C-alpha positions as CSV (number, residue, x, y, z in Angstrom):
1,M,122.1,87.8,41.5
2,R,125.2,89.8,42.5
3,L,123.6,92.9,41.0
4,M,120.5,92.5,43.1
5,L,122.6,92.1,46.2
6,G,125.1,94.7,45.2
7,R,124.7,96.9,48.3
8,I,124.4,94.0,50.8
9,D,127.8,94.7,52.3
10,E,127.0,98.4,52.7
11,F,123.7,97.6,54.4
12,A,125.2,95.0,56.6
13,D,128.0,97.4,57.7
14,E,125.3,100.0,58.7
15,A,123.3,97.4,60.5
16,R,126.4,96.1,62.4
17,E,127.3,99.6,63.4
18,Q,123.8,100.3,64.7
19,L,123.5,97.0,66.6
20,E,127.0,97.5,68.0
21,S,125.9,100.9,69.4
22,I,122.8,99.5,70.9
23,H,124.8,96.6,72.4
24,R,127.2,99.0,74.0
25,D,124.4,101.1,75.4
26,R,122.6,98.0,76.7
27,E,125.7,96.7,78.4
28,S,126.3,100.1,80.0
29,A,122.7,100.3,81.2
30,Y,122.7,96.7,82.5
31,T,125.9,97.2,84.5
32,T,124.6,100.5,85.9
33,S,121.3,98.9,86.8
34,R,123.1,96.4,89.0
35,E,124.9,99.3,90.7
36,I,121.6,101.0,91.3
37,V,120.2,97.9,93.0
38,Q,123.2,97.7,95.3
39,A,123.2,101.4,96.2
40,A,119.4,101.3,96.8
41,S,119.9,98.3,99.1
42,A,122.7,100.1,101.0
43,T,120.3,103.1,101.4
44,I,117.6,101.0,103.0
45,K,120.1,99.2,105.3
46,A,121.4,102.6,106.5
47,V,117.8,103.8,107.1
48,H,117.0,100.8,109.3
49,R,120.2,101.5,111.3
50,G,119.1,105.1,111.8
51,E,122.1,106.4,109.8
52,F,120.1,108.9,107.8
53,D,123.1,111.0,106.6
54,E,124.7,107.8,105.2
55,A,121.4,106.9,103.6
56,G,121.0,110.4,102.1
57,G,124.5,110.0,100.5
58,Q,123.6,106.6,99.2
59,V,120.3,107.7,97.7
60,A,122.0,110.6,96.0
61,R,124.5,108.2,94.5
62,T,121.6,106.0,93.4
63,R,120.0,108.9,91.6
64,E,123.3,109.6,89.7
65,L,123.5,106.0,88.6
66,Y,119.8,106.1,87.6
67,E,120.4,109.1,85.4
68,R,123.4,107.5,83.8
69,M,121.4,104.3,83.1
70,M,118.5,106.4,81.6
71,A,121.0,108.3,79.4
72,A,122.0,105.0,77.8
73,V,118.3,104.0,77.4
74,H,117.5,107.3,75.7
75,A,120.4,106.9,73.4
76,S,119.2,103.5,72.4
77,P,115.4,103.2,73.0
78,E,115.5,99.7,71.6
79,I,116.8,98.6,75.0
80,G,113.3,99.1,76.3
81,Y,112.0,100.3,79.6
82,S,111.0,97.0,81.2
83,G,113.1,94.2,82.5
84,F,116.3,95.3,84.3
85,V,115.7,99.0,83.6
86,G,112.3,98.9,85.3
87,D,113.6,96.9,88.2
88,A,116.3,99.4,88.8
89,A,113.9,102.3,88.6
90,R,111.6,100.7,91.1
91,E,114.5,100.0,93.5
92,Y,115.7,103.6,93.3
93,A,112.2,104.9,93.9
94,E,111.7,102.6,96.9
95,A,115.0,103.7,98.5
96,A,114.1,107.4,98.2
97,Q,110.6,106.8,99.6
98,V,111.8,104.6,102.5
99,L,114.4,107.2,103.5
100,A,111.9,110.0,103.4
101,L,109.1,108.2,105.4
102,I,111.3,106.8,108.1
103,A,113.3,110.0,108.5
104,D,110.0,111.9,108.9
105,D,110.5,113.9,105.7
106,D,107.9,114.6,103.0
107,L,107.2,111.8,100.5
108,P,109.0,112.6,97.2
109,G,106.8,112.5,94.1
110,P,107.7,111.0,90.7
111,A,109.0,114.3,89.4
112,D,111.1,114.9,92.5
113,I,113.1,111.7,92.0
114,G,112.9,111.6,88.2
115,V,111.0,108.3,87.6
116,D,107.8,107.7,85.8
117,S,104.5,107.2,87.6
118,A,104.3,103.5,87.3
119,D,107.8,103.0,88.7
120,W,107.0,105.4,91.5
121,L,103.8,103.5,92.4
122,N,105.6,100.1,92.3
123,G,108.4,101.5,94.5
124,L,105.7,102.7,96.9
125,G,104.2,99.2,97.0
126,D,107.6,97.7,97.9
127,T,108.0,100.4,100.5
128,V,105.2,98.8,102.5
129,G,107.4,95.8,103.3
130,E,110.2,98.1,104.6
131,L,107.7,100.0,106.7
132,R,106.6,96.6,108.2
133,R,110.1,95.9,109.1
134,H,110.4,99.3,110.8
135,V,107.2,98.6,112.7
136,L,108.5,95.3,114.0
137,D,111.7,97.1,115.1
138,L,109.7,99.7,117.0
139,I,107.6,96.9,118.6
140,R,110.8,95.2,119.8
141,R,111.9,98.6,121.3
142,D,108.5,98.9,123.0
143,E,107.7,102.0,121.0
144,V,104.2,100.9,120.2
145,D,102.7,104.4,119.7
146,E,105.3,105.3,117.1
147,A,104.6,101.9,115.4
148,E,101.0,102.8,115.1
149,K,101.9,105.8,113.0
150,Y,103.8,103.7,110.5
151,L,101.0,101.1,110.3
152,E,98.7,104.0,109.3
153,M,101.2,104.9,106.6
154,M,101.2,101.4,105.3
155,D,97.5,101.3,105.1
156,E,97.2,104.6,103.3
157,I,99.8,103.5,100.8
158,Y,97.9,100.3,100.2
159,Q,94.6,102.1,99.8
160,T,96.3,104.4,97.3
161,I,97.9,101.9,95.0
162,M,94.9,99.5,95.0
163,S,92.9,102.4,93.5
164,F,94.8,102.2,90.2
165,D,92.7,99.8,88.2
166,Y,94.6,99.7,84.9
167,P,96.0,96.8,82.8
168,E,99.3,95.3,84.1
169,S,101.1,96.4,80.9
170,V,100.3,100.0,82.0
171,T,101.0,99.7,85.7
172,K,104.0,97.4,85.4
173,G,102.8,94.8,87.8
174,L,101.2,97.1,90.4
175,R,98.4,94.7,91.2
176,R,100.7,92.0,92.5
177,R,102.4,94.6,94.7
178,S,99.0,95.8,95.9
179,D,98.2,92.2,96.9
180,Q,101.5,91.9,98.7
181,A,101.0,95.3,100.5
182,R,97.6,94.1,101.7
183,G,99.1,91.0,103.2
184,A,101.8,93.0,104.9
185,V,99.3,95.5,106.3
186,E,97.1,92.7,107.7
187,R,100.0,90.8,109.3
188,T,101.4,94.0,110.8
189,R,98.0,95.0,112.2
190,G,97.9,91.6,114.0
191,D,101.4,92.0,115.3
192,L,100.7,95.5,116.6
193,T,97.4,94.5,118.2
194,N,99.2,91.7,120.1
195,A,101.9,94.1,121.2
196,L,99.3,96.7,122.4
197,R,97.5,94.0,124.4
198,Q,100.8,92.9,125.9
199,S,101.8,96.4,126.7
200,R,98.4,97.1,128.4
201,L,98.6,93.9,130.4
202,E,102.1,94.7,131.6
203,K,100.9,98.2,132.6
204,R,98.0,96.9,134.6
205,M,100.3,94.4,136.3
206,R,102.7,97.1,137.3
207,Q,99.7,99.2,138.6
208,L,98.5,96.2,140.6
209,E,102.0,95.6,142.1
210,E,102.3,99.2,143.0
211,A,98.8,99.2,144.7
212,L,99.7,96.0,146.6
213,G,102.9,97.5,147.7
214,E,101.2,100.6,149.0
215,G,98.8,98.5,151.0
216,E,101.5,96.7,152.9
């Protein structure tokens, strides 16, 4: 029996060394993924405050962290590209997209930010929710015309992502984000319609007050 298992210790040592390496890479990737999520969140918060320089610095840090995470994943592909890795990639993509769109820059593509197409699309789907938040902020500031521009962006994004009719295993859950985007677009359109009606009503009342004042 011992002869048959003669190299078991050698094989076990090799397996232990390999698994230990994978474990180290996984722990590194996981820790970095959490930093990515935090940096992406800080980017979006800065964008909504109108602090675009701060947001630009944060998104640059997010990219550095993303590249560090992916280096660990490439070193140990056994970690996989779903789960926390995919979540972090999507958060990074969303942060870069939100910054570009609200700062009136060109939308970055997958190659521009270094993510795969599915993560880019899912990030774009999540971006719709942040654009809705921006629209509501504009409505509160009575910048209804500007808000209309962002509603059009939201709708175009929704129309784009819903056109990808592939299995969920390929798109990484894009259908669910497409459904969420549709709901956000519909609610935002209703909010903006009400704001436009209110704005027009207030304008007519001011015109009437001015006309009555001139007639006195």
